[in-house]
C-alpha positions as CSV (number, residue, x, y, z in Angstrom):
1,X,78.7,129.2,10.0
2,X,78.6,128.7,13.7
3,X,75.0,127.3,13.6
4,X,76.0,125.0,10.7
5,X,78.9,123.6,12.8
6,X,76.6,122.9,15.7
7,X,74.2,121.1,13.5
8,X,77.0,119.0,12.1
9,X,78.2,118.1,15.6
10,X,74.7,117.1,16.7
11,X,74.3,115.0,13.6
12,X,77.5,113.1,14.3
13,X,76.4,112.5,17.9
14,X,73.0,111.2,16.8
15,X,74.5,108.9,14.2
16,X,77.0,107.5,16.9
17,X,74.2,107.1,19.4
18,X,72.0,105.1,17.1
19,X,74.8,103.0,15.4
20,X,74.7,99.4,16.3
21,X,77.1,96.4,16.3
22,X,77.8,93.1,17.9
23,X,79.0,92.4,21.4
24,X,77.4,95.5,23.0
25,X,77.8,96.4,26.7
26,X,74.6,95.1,28.1
27,X,72.9,93.6,31.2
28,X,75.2,91.2,33.0
29,X,78.4,92.4,31.5
30,X,81.6,93.3,33.4
31,X,84.1,95.9,32.2
32,X,87.5,97.0,33.5
33,X,89.0,100.5,32.7
34,X,92.6,101.5,33.0
35,X,93.9,105.0,32.3
36,X,95.0,108.2,34.0
37,X,93.2,110.6,36.2
38,X,94.1,114.2,37.2
39,X,92.7,115.5,40.4
40,X,92.7,119.3,40.9
41,X,91.4,120.6,44.3
42,X,89.3,123.8,44.1
43,X,90.4,125.0,47.5
44,X,88.6,127.4,49.9
45,X,90.8,127.4,53.0
46,X,89.8,128.5,56.4
47,X,92.2,130.3,58.7
48,X,94.6,128.5,61.0
49,X,93.2,128.8,64.5
50,X,94.9,131.0,67.1
51,X,97.7,131.6,67.8
52,X,98.5,132.3,64.2
53,X,99.0,135.3,61.9
54,X,95.5,136.5,60.7
55,X,94.4,135.0,57.4
56,X,96.9,132.1,57.5
57,X,95.5,129.9,54.8
58,X,96.6,127.0,52.5
59,X,96.3,125.9,49.0
60,X,96.6,122.4,47.5
61,X,98.2,121.4,44.2
62,X,96.9,118.8,41.6
63,X,98.2,115.3,41.0
64,X,97.9,112.7,38.2
65,X,97.9,109.0,38.7
66,X,96.9,105.7,37.0
67,X,93.3,104.5,37.6
68,X,91.5,101.1,37.6
69,X,87.7,101.1,37.4
70,X,85.4,98.1,37.6
71,X,81.8,98.2,36.3
72,X,78.9,95.9,36.3
73,X,75.8,96.4,34.0
74,X,72.8,95.8,36.3
75,X,70.6,96.5,33.3
76,X,71.3,97.6,29.7
77,X,71.4,101.3,31.0
78,X,72.1,101.1,34.8
79,X,75.7,100.5,35.8
80,X,77.5,100.1,39.2
81,X,81.1,101.4,38.9
82,X,83.9,101.3,41.5
83,X,86.7,103.7,40.8
84,X,90.1,102.8,42.3
85,X,93.7,103.8,41.7
86,X,97.1,104.6,43.2
87,X,97.4,107.1,46.1
88,X,97.5,110.7,45.0
89,X,100.2,112.9,46.5
90,X,99.2,116.5,46.9
91,X,101.5,119.4,47.8
92,X,100.2,122.0,50.3
93,X,101.3,125.7,49.9
94,X,100.8,128.9,51.9
95,X,98.0,131.2,50.8
96,X,96.7,134.7,51.6
97,X,98.8,136.1,54.5
98,X,101.5,133.5,54.0
99,X,101.4,133.3,50.2
100,X,104.9,132.9,48.7
101,X,106.2,130.9,51.7
102,X,106.6,127.8,49.5
103,X,105.6,124.2,50.1
104,X,104.2,123.6,53.6
105,X,104.0,119.8,53.3
106,X,102.6,116.9,51.3
107,X,99.7,114.5,51.9
108,X,98.7,111.2,50.2
109,X,95.0,110.4,49.6
110,X,93.2,107.3,48.6
111,X,89.7,108.3,47.2
112,X,87.8,105.1,46.2
113,X,84.4,106.0,44.8
114,X,81.3,103.9,44.1
115,X,79.0,105.2,41.4
116,X,75.5,104.4,40.2
117,X,75.5,105.4,36.5
118,X,72.8,105.8,33.8
119,X,74.1,105.1,30.2
120,X,72.2,106.7,27.4
121,X,71.2,105.1,24.1
122,X,70.8,101.4,23.4
123,X,73.3,98.7,24.5
124,X,74.6,98.3,20.9
125,X,75.3,102.1,20.4
126,X,78.9,103.0,19.5
127,X,78.7,106.2,21.4
128,X,77.2,106.2,24.9
129,X,77.3,109.2,27.2
130,X,76.5,108.7,30.9
131,X,75.9,110.5,34.1
132,X,76.5,109.2,37.6
133,X,76.1,109.9,41.3
134,X,78.3,108.3,43.9
135,X,80.0,108.4,47.3
136,X,83.7,108.9,47.8
137,X,85.8,108.0,50.9
138,X,88.8,110.3,51.1
139,X,91.4,108.6,53.3
140,X,94.4,110.8,54.0
141,X,97.8,109.3,55.0
142,X,101.5,110.0,55.2
143,X,101.1,113.7,55.9
144,X,104.5,115.4,56.1
145,X,105.3,118.9,57.2
146,X,108.1,121.0,55.8
147,X,110.6,123.4,57.4
148,X,108.4,126.2,56.1
149,X,105.5,124.9,58.1
150,X,107.6,124.8,61.3
151,X,108.9,128.3,60.6
152,X,105.3,129.6,60.4
153,X,103.7,127.6,63.3
154,X,106.5,126.9,65.7
155,X,109.5,129.1,65.0
156,X,112.6,127.8,66.8
157,X,110.7,124.8,68.1
158,X,110.4,121.1,67.2
159,X,109.3,120.2,63.6
160,X,105.6,120.8,63.0
161,X,103.5,118.0,61.7
162,X,99.8,117.8,60.7
163,X,97.0,115.3,59.9
164,X,93.9,115.5,57.7
165,X,90.6,113.9,58.8
166,X,89.2,111.2,56.6
167,X,85.8,112.0,55.2
168,X,82.9,110.7,53.2
169,X,81.8,112.9,50.3
170,X,79.2,113.0,47.5
171,X,80.4,112.9,43.8
172,X,78.8,113.6,40.5
173,X,80.0,112.2,37.2
174,X,79.7,113.1,33.5
175,X,81.4,111.0,30.8
176,X,81.1,109.0,27.6
177,X,82.4,105.8,26.0
178,X,83.2,105.1,22.3
179,X,83.3,101.4,21.3
180,X,86.2,100.5,19.1
181,X,85.5,96.8,18.5
182,X,84.1,93.7,20.1
183,X,85.8,94.1,23.4
184,X,87.5,97.5,23.6
185,X,86.3,101.1,24.1
186,X,87.7,104.5,24.9
187,X,86.2,106.1,27.9
188,X,86.6,109.6,29.5
189,X,84.9,111.6,32.1
190,X,84.8,114.4,34.6
191,X,84.0,114.0,38.3
192,X,83.2,116.7,40.8
193,X,83.3,115.9,44.6
194,X,82.0,117.9,47.5
195,X,84.8,117.4,50.0
196,X,85.5,119.1,53.3
197,X,88.1,118.1,55.9
198,X,90.0,119.5,58.9
199,X,93.8,119.8,59.3
200,X,95.1,119.3,62.8
201,X,98.6,120.6,63.6
202,X,101.0,119.3,66.2
203,X,101.1,122.8,67.7
204,X,97.4,122.4,68.7
205,X,95.9,124.6,65.9
206,X,93.2,123.4,63.4
207,X,92.2,124.6,60.0
208,X,89.0,123.9,58.0
209,X,89.6,123.0,54.4
210,X,87.0,123.0,51.5
211,X,88.7,120.9,48.8
212,X,85.9,120.2,46.3
213,X,88.2,118.5,43.7
214,X,87.6,118.1,40.0
215,X,88.9,114.9,38.4
216,X,89.4,114.4,34.7
217,X,90.1,110.9,33.4
218,X,90.7,109.1,30.1
219,X,91.3,105.4,29.6
220,X,90.6,102.2,27.7
221,X,87.8,99.8,28.7
222,X,87.8,96.0,28.2
223,X,84.5,94.0,28.3
224,X,84.6,90.5,29.8
C-alpha cells in the first residue's frame, strides 16, 4: 500500500509538471508575491563573557510577518527574486544556567534576501518546483533589554541594554508554485540561512550567537 501511494504521488507530480496552458511564467516576466512568513531561529548560543555566571546563554523565539517578494525571469528557468517584508520582532530568553528567568529582551530584524533560482519543468507547466541560493543582510534594530536582563547582568545598577551586530549571510531555498489561472499562482517555500552575530551588552560583556533561522512561507503570486 505504501509503495502504491508513493507511485500515485509521483504520477500526480509528473502530470502537473508536464501540463501546459496559456500565459506561462517565462523569460521577461515579472511577478509579485504576497503572503506570510514564519522565521524560527535554530539557536546555538555562546556564553556571556566574564564577569557572568558560567553557561549564561540565550534563546530566541520565532515570529510571523507579511512578506512581499519580487521576481524577474531572466530566462524561462532562471529567476532573480528579492524577498522583502515587515520587520520581525524576536523575543530573547534565558537558557542553560539562566533558563526559566523569562524574557530578557526583544530585537527587531530586517532580513532582505536576494536569490538566484532555478525553476524546473517548462514555462507552461502548472506545477513548478524550484531551488535557490542567495544572500541575506540581517539588520538588527530597536533592541530592548528587560528588567530580567538587568537583574542578571547588572543587579542593583542602571538598566542593561544590548545591541546585535548586522551581518551578511548565505541562504538556501526550496519551494514550488502551482498556477491557478492566467495571472495567479500559489507559491510556498522553505529557506535556511546560515547566520551568526554577536550581542554586545551595556555592561561591557559580549556573546556569540549562532541563529541559523529556518523560514517557512506561503503566498499568492501575480504575474505582470
